[in-house]
N, C-alpha and C positions, 0 to 999 in steps of 0.2 A: 175821278171818272175817266182822268186822261192816262194813265198807264197802258202798258202795253198789255198785248192778248197774244194768245197761243191759238184763239180762236175765231171764225170768219161767218159772219150772219150770210144766210140764204138771200136773192133776190126772190121779190115777189112780183107774182104778173103781171095784166092788166087788169084782170079782175080783183088783183090784190089779196089770192092766193100761193100758198108756198109746197111745192115736192119737199115733202121729205120720203125719208130714206125709211127701209121696214126696220132698223135697226136701229132710227131714231123714236121712231113709233113705239118700239120695245121697251125702249127708253126711257119712253114720257110714261108708258103701262106701270112700267119697274114704281119707276117713282109716284105717277095719283095713286097705287090699287095701297101702297105701303101707309101711305101720307094718308091719305083720307082715313085712312079705318082708324089712326095712332089719332088724330082729329077729335075724334068723338069723346065728348065730355070735356075735353081741353079746349078748344075753340071758341070765341065768341059766336051767341047766338045772328050779331049781322054778317057773321062772315059766315056760315051755316046756310043761310038765309038768300045769298049770294051765290053760292055753290049751285042752289037750286036755281033760281032764274037763270043763270049762263047753265046750265043743262052739261058742263063739260063734258065731251068723252072720255071715255077710261083708259079707251084701245090705242087713240092716236090724237097726234098735236093737233088742236083747236086751231084750225082756222079765223086771223084774225076779222072776217065779215063780221062774222057770225056771232063773236066775240063786241064789237063795235053797235051791233045792232040790240042786244042786247041791253050795253049802255049808253048808247043816246035814247033809248025810251026811256029810262031810267032816272038820268042824271047829266046827260048832255053830254057824256063823255064818250072819247073814242079814242082806240090805239092807234100808236105809229111806231111800224116797224122802224129800226135805228140799227146801226151798228154795234157790234158785242163793245164797245166805247164809246159813252158821248163824252161834249164839254159840258164844263155847270151853266154855261151861254142857254145852251142848246135844248137840257134839260129845263130849267129857268121855263126857256118861250114855250115848253111843250106843256110842261102844269100849267101855266097862265095863261094856255088858249085849251084847257081841257081837251088833249090829248096824254094819254102815258106811255112811255115809251115803253117799248120792247125789244129786246136784241134777239132775233132771228137765229139763232142756235140752242143746240142743246147738248148738255154737257156729255160729257166722253163716260164711259165705264173707267175706268181709270181715278174720275176725281164725282163716279156718281152720289158717294157721299157725302161732300160738303166742295163746294165753288167758290171762289172770295167773289168775282163777277161772277154777275146777275145774268144769267138764261133765262131759256123764252117760261120754263118749267117755276122759274121763282117769279118770273113780272103775269103769268097770268094765273098759277094756281095760286102763288103766297098772296097778292094784291088786289088781281081784278074782280074777286069774288066784292072785294067791301067797297069797289067803286062803284056799285050797285045803291049804296046806303048813304043818303044825302049829306047827311054830318062829316062823314070819311070826307067823301067828293067837295065837299065844300072847305073841309077844313086844307084838302091836299090842295085846290084852284089858288085860294085865300094863300098859302104857301107860294109859288110859282112867280103870283103876283110881288110879293116880295123880293122874291130870292134874283127874278128878271132884273129890279127895279137898285139890289146893291150893291153893296163895292166887295170884291174880291174879298178883303178885311172882314164885313160881316157876312160873308157868304159861309163864312167857315162856321160861324155862329151859329145860323140857319139851319145847320145841316145836323148842330147836333141834337135840334129840336124833333130832326127828318127822323134820324136817326134812332131816339128814344120811343117817338110814339107809332110812326108807316113802319118802321121795320121793326124797332124790336119793344111796341109797347105792351103793357098788361092791360086787363081795366078787373076791376068792384063788377060781383053780379048775383044774384039773393044764392044761387048754386056756387059761389067760393069766384077765388079768379078765372081766367080767358085770358087768351090770346090773342089780337089784333095784327099780331107785326108779321107780316109777310115776312121777314127775315126768319119769326121763329117758325112761325106758319111752311114752311117751305124746307125744313129742315127736323129729322126728326133727332139728330142729338139735340137741338136746342127748344125743340118740345118739351122732352122731360127735365131739360137741365132748367130752362126757366120757371117750371110751376112748381119742380116736384126736388132741385138737388139744396140742400141746407148750404153749402155756400155762396149764392148769387144772394147778394143783397137784394130787397123792393121795398122803394121808396115810394110815397106816395107823391103826384106828378106837380111840383107848383115849376110853370116855366121856366123861372128864372135861374132856377136850379139846374134844371137842363142845360140852358146855356150856357153854364158852363163848367158842363159836367166832361171831361177828353171819356175818349173811347179809340178801342183798336176792332179791324173789322177781321180779322184773323184769331181770335181766340171766342170761346163763351163771352156772351155777356157778363161782369162781375157785380151788373150793378142793372135793377130795370126798375122802371116808372111806374106805377099804376093810378091808373083812371079814376076815377072815382064812379064814375056811369060816363058811358060811351057819350052820348050827348054831348060830354063838353069838350069837344069835341070844335061844334058853335062854340061853345063861348069859349075859348082858348081863340078862336081865331076873331073872334070881336074886341082881341086883346091891341092895344098898342104892341106889340112884339118889337118892333124895330128899335122901342126904346125901353126896351127889356133891355138888346141888346148893348145900348151903350150905359145900358145901367152895369151888366153883364163883365165889360169891356174893366170898368171903373173896381165891379170887385176883383176882377181875377177868378183864375182857372181854380179851380178844386185840384185837391190833388188827387193823381189817376190811383187807380186802383189795381195796377198792374202793369207789371215791369215792364221797361222799354222793350221796343223790339230790335230783336239782332240784327246787327250788320253781318252780311256774306261778306268773308276775309278777299281779297281781293287778290 
């Protein structure tokens, strides 16, 4: 989260509002219209219920106070406008206080289909609808509390739990597999790949296995973990996750299912 970025976040005014340009609103419109259509029959019902509650505009970037009003009413959460990238301590502090960080910039047209760092479309469209859900909101809150108290080494293990649930999680439903991870929900390519690719591996979510699974942020995920049911997020949050982190350290990491990232020649 502390790597460099070419984006600059916009400042909020005294009312918590941001002045977005016509081009930025047009980018949101194109992203929203494409992705909302794609998610029909692919996103979990809890996410779609959140979309209805938030009433996100399709033609312009939503203002954070409007999001906050709904989140506070439903689960006691709020957003927090942040720079393009923040460090782990600030990230965990915000989550521990039921504030979800939202970088106040939107991707450029050059990176329309894929962006490594989270922009406002990823944060608002990908994550905020599920923050209206009690199980998801509670899991995220507990995760923030654990991360804030954890050592630097332990945070790396915890990051894997976040990655394979909040960012790239799948869940079983009576209608088949559905998406709840924001990294998938905000990405057209990953939406298709996660559910329909014959190459992707999909396994039941066992927390100790998740903590031992390496990942890369710049590729389609080779492996997805599946919740048996959405409310299992409540059950995971009740577990002694830090004891499982210690067990994961003893057992060691699984062999990565991807090649090492190529270093640029100097």
